[in-house]
C-alpha positions as CSV (number, residue, x, y, z in Angstrom):
1,M,0.1,-0.2,-0.1
2,R,1.6,3.3,-0.9
3,T,1.5,6.5,1.1
4,P,-0.8,9.2,0.1
5,P,1.2,12.4,-1.3
6,D,-0.4,14.4,1.2
7,R,0.3,12.4,4.4
8,P,4.4,12.6,5.8
9,V,6.0,9.4,5.6
10,D,7.5,9.9,9.5
11,Q,4.0,10.8,10.7
12,Q,4.0,9.9,14.6
13,F,0.9,8.4,16.4
14,N,0.2,8.2,20.0
15,N,0.3,4.6,20.4
16,A,3.2,1.4,20.3
17,D,3.3,0.8,17.1
18,S,4.4,4.2,16.0
19,Y,6.6,4.5,18.8
20,A,8.4,0.9,18.0
21,M,9.1,2.2,14.5
22,A,10.5,5.6,15.3
23,F,12.7,3.4,17.8
24,D,14.0,1.1,15.4
25,A,14.6,4.3,13.2
26,A,16.4,6.3,15.8
27,W,18.6,2.9,17.4
28,E,19.8,2.2,13.5
29,K,20.7,5.9,13.4
30,L,22.2,6.0,16.5
31,N,24.2,2.6,15.9
32,Q,25.9,4.5,13.1
33,Q,27.1,7.5,14.9
34,T,28.5,6.2,17.8
35,A,30.5,3.1,16.4
36,A,33.3,4.6,16.7
37,E,32.7,5.9,20.0
38,G,32.2,2.8,22.0
39,L,29.2,3.4,23.9
40,N,27.6,0.2,25.5
41,R,24.1,-0.7,25.0
42,E,22.8,0.8,27.8
43,A,23.9,4.4,26.8
44,R,22.9,3.8,23.0
45,L,19.1,3.3,24.6
46,Q,19.3,6.0,27.3
47,Q,20.0,8.1,24.2
48,A,17.7,6.3,21.4
49,I,15.0,6.9,24.5
50,A,16.1,10.7,24.7
51,D,16.4,11.1,21.4
52,L,12.2,10.1,21.1
53,S,11.2,12.1,24.0
54,D,8.9,14.3,22.1
55,H,7.4,11.5,20.2
56,P,3.6,11.8,21.4
57,F,3.7,8.1,22.9
58,A,6.7,9.3,25.1
59,L,5.0,12.1,26.3
60,N,1.9,10.3,27.1
61,Q,3.3,6.9,28.5
62,P,7.3,7.2,29.5
63,E,7.1,4.0,31.2
64,L,5.6,1.9,28.6
65,A,7.7,3.6,25.5
66,L,11.0,2.1,27.8
67,Q,8.8,-1.1,27.8
68,V,8.7,-1.2,24.0
69,A,12.3,0.2,23.9
70,T,13.5,-2.8,25.6
71,F,11.1,-5.2,24.1
72,R,12.2,-3.9,20.2
73,L,15.9,-4.7,21.4
74,R,15.4,-8.3,22.7
75,L,13.4,-8.7,19.7
76,L,16.3,-7.4,17.3
77,G,18.8,-9.4,19.4
78,R,20.5,-6.4,20.4
């Protein structure tokens, strides 16, 4: 299914699925940027969560956002 031309590709919603998708993108971007810096997994996790602090789901349910983020890492085997 194609995205309608009037809908932004990076549109965010106040739900776990939207947050998970945004987290995956933030995690990959962060891993590419910090590969040479040697940050450990926990530091990268906290940075990715901080990078998404303005996401609607993180604003409304920060505890669940952390759970979604850690679940995504387990699911991805990271």
